[in-house]
N, C-alpha and C positions, 0 to 999 in steps of 0.2 A: 502494499500499499501507500503510495508515496505520502512526503510530507507534508501535513498543510499548516505548519508554522515553520517560522525560523528557530535557529537553535538558541537565539538570547529570549524569544517567545517561552519556547517551552521552557527554559533554566529559570528564567522569573517565573512561569507558573509552577513548576516541581518545585520548587523552595517554598511557595506559597499552598500547597496541598491543594491548588485547583486545577482542572480537567486540562487536559493534553491530548495532542494526538497521539501519540507513543510513548513509552518508556525512555531516559535522557540515557546515552550510555559513552563512556569513556574508559577502554580499557588504557590502563596508566603507561600509554607508551611516550617517552621522553628522550631518553639515550638513542634508541632505537632510530627514532624517526630522521637521525645525520643519514642514514640510508637512502633517504628521499632526497636526498639534496646533489642535484647535478649527475654526476655519473657513479654516486651511490656510494663511491669507494673513502668519504670523509673518515679519519682512524675516532677514536671515542675521545684520543687525548686531545688532538686538534679542534673537538666540539667541546672540550668540556675548557679550554684553554684562550677563547676567542669570543669574544661576548657577539660577534657578525655572525661566527659560527653556529653560535648556542643559538642563538633567536633563529639560524634560518632551519634549522631543523624542525622547530615546531611550526613556523611558516608551512615547510614542505608537508611534514606531516600533518597540519591539518588539510592542505589541496588532497593529497592523498586519501585520507582516509575519512573525513569530514566528523571530526570528533562532535560532541557539545561542550564541550569543554576544553581549557589549554592550564595546566598544570606546570610551574617552572622549577620541576625538582633535576638537581643535576646530579647529586650524588651525597651520600653522607659523610665525606670526609674533607666538605669545604672549609668548615669552622677551625679544625683542626690542625690542617694543613698551614692555615695562615695562623695558628697559635705555636706554629711552629714543629708539630711531629711535623714526621716525613712519612709521604704519602708515594707508596707504590703506584705508578702511574704507565700501566701498560699500554698497547696501540690502541686493544680492542677490546680490553675489559675494562671493567666497573673498578676504578682507582679504591684501593682500602691503604689505612696506616699498617705500616710494617714497623714503625720504630715510635712509640708513646714518646709524649713531650713530658708527661707526670711518671718518675719510674721511683720516688720517694715520697712521703709525707710532704715534707718542705715544700717540693714542687708545686703541690696546689696553689702556696702562696705567692710564687713564683710567677703566676698567669696574671698577661696583663692585655686587654683590647688591643686589637693589630689594628693600623689603619686600612679601615676598610673600601678606603679607595686603592690601593694594592691588591696585587695575590687575586685568587680565585672570587674570594668575596666580592671584587671590581667586577671579575667576569660575570656572575650570578645576576648583579645590580644590574647594568646594562646591558646584558644581555637578555633580562628578564624586560627592560624599558623597551626595549626592540622590538619584543614579538608581542609586545601590549597594544603598539602603538600600531602594528602590520594586524592582527588578531581581534584587537579589544572590540571593533564594531561587529565583529561576525559572531564571537562567541563570551560566555563569561569567564575572564582570567583570572590566575590566583601566583603569586608568588610563594614559593617553598623552602623553609629554612627547618635546621635541626631542634629541635627545645633542649634547653641548657642542660636536663641531664644525658640525653645520647649525647650531645656535644662533647660533653665530660668522658661519658665514654669511649668515644671516639678518641680522645686524645690520650686516656691513661689505660685503658683497657678495662672491661666491662668487670671484668672479676677481681681487678684491682680496685674499683673503686665500690663493689658491694663489699669486701674486705673493709676496706676502711670506713666504709659508714658505721661500723662498730667500732673499729680499731681507732681511726682520727676523725672522728666525728667533724669536729670544727675546722679543720682544714678541708674537709670536702665542701662544706657550706661555702667558705671563702672562696673557691673554685668555683661553686653553683653561682655564686653572685656575681664573679666575674663573668663568667657565661651571660647570665642574664645581661648585663651592661653590656655586652658587647648583640645579645638578641636586640635589646632595646636599641642602636647604632643603627642595626641594620631594617626593623620596622619601620624607623623613621626618614631612612634612606631608600626605603622602597615607597612608603607614601611620597614622598617629594620627587619622584621620580617624571620625567615628562610623559611617559607612559606607566601611569600608576596601574597597579595590576584589582581589577573591581574585590578581590581577596587575597587573603593571607592563610597559606596551609602551615601548621604546626607538624611536623613527624611526632609526636609525644612517646614512642616505642614500650618505655620502660614501664606505662602504667597496663602492667600484665600481671595478671595473679600465678603466672608461672616463676615470676621474678620478685616482686615486690607485694605485701599487702596493704589494705588499706591506711594504716599508720605511717606504713614508711615511705609508702607512695605521698600521703598529704607531707610527709613532713621535707623529701627530697627532691619533688617538684612542685605537686600542686600549690604550693603558696609561692612558687614564684610565677607558674605557670597564670596563675589567676591576676597577676598586675602583668604579664606580659598580654594575655587575651583582650585585659582592659584596653591596652594599648592601642592593639591594632581594630578595635571597633571607634575608639577616640581619633585615631587617623582616617576615616573614614572609611577600613576595608571590612569586608565579614571576613569573619574568625572561622577558622575551618580546621580540621584536626585529620591526621594520619594517624593509625597505627594497624599494623599488618602482625599484630601480636598472638598466640594462641586463645589466650583466657584475658580479652581484653576490661579496662573499669570501665565499663558503660556509663555505671551509675554517676562517677565521676565525669568522666571524657563527653559524656554527654547530657545525662539529667542535670549535671552542677555548672559544668561550664558551659552548655547552650552552643554548640558551634552552629553554625549554618549546615556545615555539610561536614557528615562523618566517613571515611574513606577505612575501610577493613577488608578483614581475610576470615578463612574458614577452614579449620583444621580437621576433616570429617574422624579422623582416626584418633584424635583426642578427645575424652571425655568432656565435655561440658563448653566448648570451644562452639560460640552463638551462631547456630546456622541462622541462613536469611529469613526463613521461617519464622525462628524464634527472634529474634532481633527485631521483627516488623510487630509480633504477638505479643510481645510485650513491653510495645509501646516508646522502643526508643524512636520509631521513624512519625510517633506524630508532630512532632517539633521541628524535626532535623532528617535533611534530605540524607540515605544511608548509600553508600555505594562502594560496591565489592560483588562477589565474592569470587570470580570463577581464577583458579588455581593457575599463576603465572609459567608455570613451566607447562603447560598447556601449549602457549605459545611456541613453545621451541621443538614439542616434541610430538603432539598431535597433528592429526591429519585435519584439514578443511572439516572434512564429513564429520569430524569428530568434533570441534570447534562449534560447528552449526548446531551439532545436537546440545552439547552441554551450554551452549546460549540459550535455547528454546527451554532446555528443562529449568534455567534460571530463572527466566521469565515466567514462566506458569508456576513454580512456587513463590516470584516472587507476588504475580496479578493475583493469585489466588488468597494470599496470606495479607493482601493489602485492600483486595475488597473484603473479607473477614472484618478485618480491620476498621470499614468505612473511611479509605483512605483513596487519593486519587492519585497519587503521582510522586510519592515520597521518597522512590529507588531510583539510581543510575547503575545499568549492567555496568559492570567494570573489573577489574581485574584485579586480587586482592591485595595485590604487591605491585611494584611495576615490573611490567613487561619486559621479559632480561634486554637487556641494549647489543647482547651477544651477534656476532655477525650470523650465529645459526638460527636466531628467532625467524619463523617464515612470517614473512610481510603481510603474506595471504591470510594467515590467520589472523591478525588486526583488522584486515578487511571483513573476512566473513564474521567477525564476531557483532560489527559495527550493522553490517548487513543484516544479518539476522534479528538486530532488535528493529529495524526500520520495518524490515518484515513483519514481525511478529508481536510488536512490541505493544499492540493497542491496547490499552485497557477500558474493558467493558463487564461491568458488577452488576 
């Protein structure tokens, strides 16, 4: 069935729980979209190191796949790298920290907010500005940044930070305040861009019952996150959250934080991991657009036929749950986490996901 709304009309309606021509869709295809530029040979290193090339991936991806949103995720080592951690930057793979900058309790207190006009923080800012200027009249756009605790675990390793939450609590808090100060500068910089994004996505990964209980999460992230969430709203951007954890803190991150959009994953082999049906049935989609929850590896390993079948199954599950809940449009068909930016990801599977939603995503309760 042909679309009868444009992307922004559909996005706004979905965010407001108003009737839509079909469900929104946005497989979280960011870095992989560099392969849609020119001859398709742009490396990840090139894409993640140059604002113009970073932006060109989003523009080319939009042209190729016709997404409903554009969210400016680069990778999760941006802040750690600019803080001084060594980032392994392979030609075609997602960068990762291979030498941390925090190696003892004293190092937490040595962290300082870097100059965000330099390094990959600058690439992220300027690249986001460029793609927002190009796509902002077509789709709802958003910036993307790591939350304080995620940035710290990238800089010091998760194992070390979790141990030091017990053994060196005050040092961890000093580092988290530095990370928060860094995030504050970045939020203000995004808001001041010529191409100001409509939304701002936080990656609050450690709101995860596999790692932290409610009390620990409150102490080591929530108290900082609430201030950052307010700052986003105060600067005129819609606050959104991505959390691909297996057991996410939904009562905190959705019910209490009240994001406009919540992007999440589903792990069917892990007891208690919230399925799309359960997430909707328990009311989490009542006031928040939920995005998810296709396995990202399916975009690499699956056939087009498997992608179409999986997407159709998710659409049916979501539509049934939404109708039972009395909702019109509070779900975005998406991957549970980023579509792998590898050269082995099948671009046809991204297109198949979007096209299947266009064909079967209409809601008639």
